[in-house]
C-alpha positions as CSV (number, residue, x, y, z in Angstrom):
1,M,99.3,70.2,56.9
2,S,99.8,71.0,53.2
3,T,101.7,74.2,54.1
4,W,103.6,72.6,57.1
5,D,107.0,73.4,55.7
6,E,106.2,77.1,55.0
7,P,107.7,79.6,55.4
8,D,111.1,78.1,54.9
9,P,113.4,78.3,56.8
10,G,111.4,80.1,59.5
11,E,109.5,83.1,60.7
12,L,109.8,85.7,63.5
13,R,106.6,86.6,65.4
14,R,105.8,89.1,68.2
15,L,103.8,88.0,71.2
16,S,102.2,91.0,72.6
17,T,98.4,90.3,72.8
18,D,96.2,87.4,73.8
19,A,95.3,86.9,70.2
20,D,99.0,86.4,69.4
21,W,99.2,83.5,71.9
22,S,95.9,82.1,70.9
23,S,96.8,81.9,67.3
24,L,99.6,79.5,68.2
25,I,97.1,77.1,69.7
26,D,94.9,77.4,66.7
27,R,97.8,76.6,64.4
28,Y,99.5,73.8,66.3
29,A,97.2,72.2,68.9
30,A,93.6,72.8,68.0
31,G,92.8,69.1,68.5
32,H,94.5,68.5,71.9
33,P,95.5,71.9,73.2
34,R,96.2,71.5,76.9
35,P,99.9,70.4,77.0
36,F,100.9,72.8,74.3
37,A,98.8,75.6,75.9
38,R,100.6,75.0,79.3
39,C,104.0,75.2,77.5
40,L,102.8,78.6,76.2
41,E,101.7,79.6,79.7
42,V,105.2,78.8,81.0
43,A,106.9,80.9,78.3
44,R,104.4,83.8,78.8
45,S,104.9,83.7,82.6
46,N,108.6,84.4,81.9
47,A,107.6,87.6,79.9
48,S,108.3,86.2,76.4
49,T,107.7,88.8,73.7
50,S,109.3,87.2,70.7
51,L,108.9,83.8,69.0
52,L,111.3,82.5,66.4
53,V,110.0,79.5,64.5
54,E,112.3,77.0,62.7
55,T,110.2,75.3,60.0
56,R,111.3,72.0,58.6
57,Y,113.4,71.3,61.7
58,L,114.8,67.7,61.5
59,D,114.3,66.6,65.1
60,A,116.0,63.3,66.2
61,D,113.1,62.2,68.4
62,Y,110.4,62.8,65.8
63,R,112.5,61.4,63.0
64,S,112.8,58.2,65.1
65,E,109.0,58.1,65.5
66,Y,108.5,58.8,61.8
67,S,110.8,56.0,60.8
68,A,109.3,53.5,63.2
69,H,105.6,54.4,62.7
70,Y,104.4,57.4,60.7
71,S,106.2,56.5,57.5
72,T,104.3,53.3,57.4
73,A,100.9,54.7,58.2
74,F,98.1,54.9,55.6
75,A,97.7,58.7,56.3
76,S,100.4,61.0,55.1
77,Y,102.5,62.8,57.7
78,P,105.2,65.4,57.2
79,D,108.7,64.2,58.0
80,A,109.8,67.3,59.8
81,T,108.8,69.4,62.8
82,H,108.6,73.0,63.8
83,R,110.9,74.2,66.7
84,L,109.5,77.3,68.5
85,H,112.1,79.4,70.3
86,F,110.9,82.0,72.9
87,F,112.8,85.2,73.9
88,R,112.2,87.9,76.5
89,A,113.7,90.6,74.2
90,D,112.0,92.1,71.2
91,L,114.0,90.4,68.4
92,S,114.5,92.0,65.0
93,P,115.3,90.2,61.8
94,A,118.9,91.3,62.1
95,D,119.2,89.5,65.5
96,I,118.4,86.1,64.1
97,S,121.9,85.3,62.9
98,R,123.5,86.5,66.1
99,V,121.2,85.5,68.9
100,D,122.6,85.8,72.4
101,A,121.0,83.8,75.2
102,Q,121.8,86.3,77.9
103,K,121.2,89.5,75.9
104,H,118.0,88.4,74.3
105,G,116.7,86.4,77.3
106,Y,116.4,82.9,75.8
107,L,113.5,81.1,77.5
108,G,113.6,77.7,75.7
109,Y,111.9,75.9,72.9
110,I,109.0,73.6,72.0
111,V,109.4,71.0,69.2
112,V,106.0,70.5,67.6
113,R,105.3,67.3,65.7
114,P,102.7,67.3,62.9
115,V,100.5,64.9,64.8
116,P,97.1,66.3,66.1
117,T,96.9,63.7,68.9
118,G,100.2,64.8,70.5
119,P,101.7,68.0,69.1
120,V,104.4,68.5,71.7
121,C,107.2,66.1,70.7
122,H,109.4,67.5,73.4
123,A,110.2,70.8,75.1
124,M,112.8,72.5,77.3
125,L,111.6,75.6,79.0
126,V,112.8,77.8,81.8
127,P,110.6,77.1,84.9
128,P,107.9,79.7,85.7
129,P,109.1,82.4,88.2
130,D,107.0,81.0,91.0
131,M,108.6,77.6,90.6
132,V,112.2,78.4,90.1
133,D,113.1,77.6,93.7
134,A,111.0,74.5,93.7
135,V,112.4,72.8,90.6
136,R,115.3,70.5,91.7
137,C,116.1,68.6,88.5
138,A,116.9,71.4,86.0
139,V,119.7,70.6,83.6
140,P,121.3,72.8,80.9
141,E,120.9,72.1,77.2
142,T,122.7,73.8,74.4
143,V,120.8,74.1,71.1
144,H,121.9,75.5,67.8
145,L,119.6,78.1,66.3
146,F,120.6,78.8,62.6
147,G,124.2,77.9,63.6
148,T,124.4,79.9,66.8
149,P,124.7,77.9,70.1
150,I,122.4,79.0,72.9
151,T,121.8,77.4,76.3
152,V,118.7,77.0,78.4
153,S,118.2,75.3,81.7
154,G,115.0,73.4,82.7
155,V,113.5,70.0,82.9
156,P,112.8,68.2,79.6
157,F,109.2,67.6,78.8
158,A,107.4,65.4,76.3
159,Q,103.9,64.5,75.3
160,Q,102.8,61.0,74.1
161,D,101.5,60.8,70.6
162,A,98.8,58.3,71.6
163,Q,99.8,56.0,68.8
164,L,103.4,54.8,69.1
165,G,104.0,56.1,72.7
166,A,102.1,56.3,75.9
167,C,102.5,58.2,79.2
168,A,104.9,55.6,80.6
169,H,107.2,55.9,77.6
170,V,107.6,59.7,77.9
171,T,108.0,59.7,81.7
172,A,110.9,57.2,81.2
173,W,112.3,59.4,78.4
174,V,112.2,62.5,80.6
175,C,114.4,60.8,83.2
176,H,116.7,59.5,80.5
177,R,117.0,62.8,78.7
178,S,117.8,64.5,81.9
179,A,120.5,61.9,82.6
180,S,122.0,62.3,79.1
181,L,122.1,66.1,79.5
182,R,123.9,65.6,82.9
183,G,126.5,63.6,80.9
184,D,125.6,60.2,82.6
185,L,125.0,58.4,79.3
186,D,124.3,58.8,75.6
187,R,121.1,60.1,74.2
188,R,118.3,57.8,73.2
189,T,115.3,58.8,71.2
190,L,111.6,58.6,72.0
191,A,111.0,55.8,69.5
192,Q,113.6,53.7,71.2
193,F,111.5,53.8,74.4
194,A,108.3,52.9,72.4
195,T,109.7,50.1,70.2
196,G,112.1,48.4,72.7
197,I,109.3,47.1,74.9
198,D,109.2,43.4,75.8
199,A,105.7,42.5,74.6
200,S,105.8,39.2,76.6
201,L,105.4,41.3,79.8
202,S,101.9,42.4,78.8
203,P,98.9,40.8,77.2
204,N,98.2,43.9,75.1
205,R,99.4,44.7,71.6
206,E,102.4,47.1,71.1
207,V,100.9,49.5,68.5
208,P,98.7,51.3,69.1
209,T,99.9,51.2,72.6
210,R,97.6,50.9,75.6
211,G,100.3,51.7,78.1
212,L,102.9,49.7,80.0
213,T,102.9,47.4,83.0
214,L,105.3,48.2,85.9
215,G,107.5,45.3,84.7
216,Q,107.7,46.8,81.2
217,M,108.5,50.3,82.7
218,S,111.4,48.8,84.6
219,D,112.6,46.8,81.6
220,I,112.6,49.7,79.2
221,I,114.6,51.8,81.7
222,R,117.2,49.1,82.0
223,K,117.4,48.6,78.2
224,N,118.2,52.3,77.8
225,G,121.1,52.4,80.2
226,L,119.6,53.4,83.6
227,S,119.0,51.3,86.7
228,P,115.4,51.5,88.1
229,L,115.0,51.8,91.8
230,F,111.4,50.7,92.7
231,Y,109.4,51.8,95.7
232,Q,106.0,50.4,96.8
233,P,103.8,52.6,99.0
234,G,102.9,50.8,102.2
235,D,106.4,49.1,102.2
236,L,108.7,52.1,102.0
237,P,112.1,52.4,103.7
238,A,112.1,54.3,107.0
239,P,115.7,55.0,108.2
240,T,115.9,55.1,112.0
241,L,117.2,58.7,112.4
242,P,116.5,61.5,114.8
243,W,114.6,63.6,112.2
244,T,112.4,60.8,110.7
245,H,109.0,59.7,111.9
246,P,108.8,56.1,113.2
247,P,106.8,53.6,111.2
248,S,103.1,54.2,111.6
249,A,100.0,52.1,111.2
250,Q,98.7,55.0,109.0
251,N,101.4,54.3,106.4
252,T,99.0,52.3,104.1
253,P,99.5,52.2,100.3
254,A,96.8,54.9,99.9
255,G,98.4,57.2,102.5
256,D,102.0,56.4,103.1
257,T,103.6,59.7,104.4
258,R,107.1,58.2,103.8
259,L,106.5,59.0,100.1
260,V,107.5,62.6,100.8
261,A,110.9,61.8,102.2
262,V,111.6,59.1,99.5
263,M,110.9,61.6,96.7
264,C,112.8,64.5,98.3
265,R,116.0,62.5,98.7
266,H,116.1,61.8,95.0
267,L,114.9,65.2,93.9
268,N,117.6,66.9,96.0
269,S,120.1,64.8,94.0
270,G,118.7,66.0,90.7
271,F,116.9,62.8,89.7
272,P,113.3,63.1,88.4
273,V,110.9,60.5,89.9
274,M,108.4,58.5,87.9
275,V,105.0,58.0,89.5
276,A,102.6,55.3,88.5
277,A,99.1,56.3,89.6
278,S,95.8,54.5,89.2
279,D,95.6,55.0,85.4
280,H,98.4,57.3,84.5
281,A,102.1,57.9,84.8
282,F,103.9,61.3,85.3
283,N,107.1,62.8,86.6
284,I,107.8,64.7,89.8
285,V,110.7,67.2,89.2
286,G,110.7,69.4,92.3
287,W,109.4,70.3,95.8
288,I,109.2,73.3,98.1
289,R,107.7,74.2,101.5
290,D,104.3,75.8,101.3
291,P,104.6,79.1,103.2
292,A,100.8,79.2,103.6
293,K,100.9,75.8,105.4
294,P,103.7,75.4,107.9
295,G,105.2,71.9,107.6
296,W,103.5,71.3,104.3
297,I,105.3,70.4,101.1
298,R,104.2,71.0,97.5
299,F,105.6,69.0,94.6
300,V,106.1,70.0,90.9
301,R,104.8,67.7,88.3
302,H,105.4,67.1,84.6
303,D,102.2,65.5,83.1
304,D,102.3,64.7,79.4
305,Q,98.5,65.1,79.2
306,R,98.4,68.5,81.1
307,G,101.8,70.1,80.6
308,P,105.0,70.9,82.3
309,Y,105.6,72.5,85.7
310,L,102.3,71.9,87.5
311,W,101.8,72.1,91.3
312,V,100.8,69.1,93.3
313,D,99.3,70.5,96.5
314,D,98.3,67.2,98.2
315,L,99.6,63.9,96.9
316,F,97.1,62.0,99.0
317,A,94.1,63.9,97.5
318,D,95.7,64.5,94.1
319,T,93.3,66.4,91.9
320,D,93.8,68.5,88.8
321,P,92.5,72.0,89.8
322,A,91.6,72.9,86.2
323,T,89.3,69.9,85.5
324,G,88.6,68.2,88.9
325,H,90.2,65.0,87.5
326,H,91.4,62.8,90.4
327,Y,94.7,61.0,89.7
328,G,94.0,58.3,92.2
329,T,96.4,56.5,94.5
330,W,100.1,56.7,93.8
331,N,100.7,53.0,93.4
332,A,104.5,53.0,92.7
333,L,107.6,55.2,92.4
334,I,110.4,54.4,90.0
335,V,113.6,56.3,90.0
336,P,115.9,55.7,87.0
337,L,119.4,56.0,88.4
338,P,122.8,56.0,86.7
339,P,124.2,52.4,87.1
340,K,127.1,53.5,89.2
341,V,124.9,54.9,91.9
342,W,125.3,51.8,94.1
343,L,124.0,53.0,97.5
344,P,120.3,53.8,97.9
345,P,119.7,57.2,99.5
346,E,118.2,55.8,102.6
347,N,121.3,53.8,103.4
348,A,123.5,56.7,102.5
349,E,121.6,58.9,104.9
350,E,122.0,56.4,107.7
351,H,125.7,55.9,106.9
352,A,126.2,59.7,106.8
353,Y,124.6,60.2,110.1
354,A,126.8,57.5,111.7
355,Q,129.9,59.1,110.3
356,L,128.9,62.6,111.5
357,A,127.6,61.4,114.9
358,G,130.8,59.6,115.5
359,A,132.9,62.6,114.6
360,S,131.0,65.3,116.3
361,A,128.1,65.0,118.7
362,A,127.4,68.7,118.1
363,V,126.4,68.2,114.5
364,A,124.0,65.3,115.0
365,P,121.0,67.2,116.5
366,H,121.1,69.6,113.7
367,L,121.3,67.4,110.6
368,G,117.7,67.8,109.9
369,G,117.8,71.6,110.0
370,G,118.0,74.2,107.4
371,R,115.8,75.4,104.6
372,D,116.2,72.3,102.5
373,D,115.3,69.6,105.0
374,C,112.4,67.5,103.8
375,R,112.8,64.3,105.7
376,S,110.1,64.9,108.3
377,G,107.9,67.3,106.4
378,R,108.5,69.8,109.1
379,P,110.9,72.7,109.6
380,G,114.1,71.5,111.3
381,P,115.9,73.4,114.1
382,P,118.5,75.9,113.0
383,G,122.1,74.8,113.2
384,P,124.7,76.4,115.5
385,P,127.2,78.8,114.0
386,N,130.0,76.2,114.0
387,V,128.1,73.6,112.1
388,R,130.0,74.4,108.9
389,A,133.3,74.0,110.8
390,H,132.2,70.6,112.0
391,F,131.3,69.5,108.5
392,E,134.7,70.5,107.2
393,Q,136.3,68.5,110.0
394,V,134.5,65.3,109.1
395,Q,134.6,65.8,105.4
396,E,137.9,64.0,104.9
397,R,136.8,61.1,107.2
398,A,133.4,60.7,105.4
399,G,135.0,61.1,102.0
400,A,136.7,57.7,102.3
401,S,133.2,56.1,102.1
402,G,132.2,58.2,99.0
403,I,129.7,60.4,100.8
404,R,129.4,64.1,100.0
405,F,127.8,66.6,102.2
406,R,126.3,70.1,101.7
407,C,126.0,72.5,104.6
408,R,122.9,74.6,104.1
409,G,121.5,77.4,106.3
């Protein structure tokens, strides 16, 4: 790390061969390469050919970690990060001072902390081409590159450093950062999630962290301005609606199929979902129907130990295809919501159906239809040509209750 701040203020690199990409792993993530390597895979899948590195980048999240922990450590750590920007165009040195997001194909960035156990401080990358339609929680972020503002849209990602923060901290931060970029609340740093824990809710020490209990996860979400909505598999809501399956004896904690509908409701609203599995926490940020399996849904995961934008092919047999690691049972879902979201989505769905059914009997049989229906896990029937007209007729009536509808087809 003796040359960490060099070259100052940055460097421009071309990414045209496997060796070019591998050299980045060797430089930044030789000790724990997988999350960083997955970030590179995402950038490469979007045809990145140029990399612009800001050295000695003073990142707010790492500076908060440095102040809270690394500045007091016996080992010496640099106090700045590198920020790696990826572009589809072949940048020249003359382009650096006048970068244009559209013209040069800006694909996002990775902030690299000088910590071998967790090099990806945070990242914002355009989703891979095969996941663009699946990612439901993308938000825009404007960054300033040598004074030039450029915007990228994606889902924030972060990796725990395994010292101050754990997987539960960064999953909560991902939800909070998404909310702050939506304009729901002010930004909070990674260290605020790691140091604001109520230690009395766990028998373990705070630093180095051994993870969080469910109570601590909910507590840290509240302390940072969001309202946690908690779901326990085996005891999930099941609205009585034409397109939902009735409660089943098969809905046990280890195989509650209602998980699909619960997550899709929140994801469709742009809210990332936190999942507490047997020994790990991660985010779900999207879903899509699997064309190879009629009626089957695939989810998109952010996993701080494996990287951003990863497929979940079967949440009830959740295995990492690269290593064979089994995530275990999904024990709980936590959805950090803006405080002013008063009505749970299940109640909103029932209320919306009652409004629409009372206004137009022609609409009710088709509420579950269209390409974005995920309530039953099966394709819904197509709506009639006049569905949009019926929606428009009842919009004013339903608007009095604060409900908004989208007609899809």
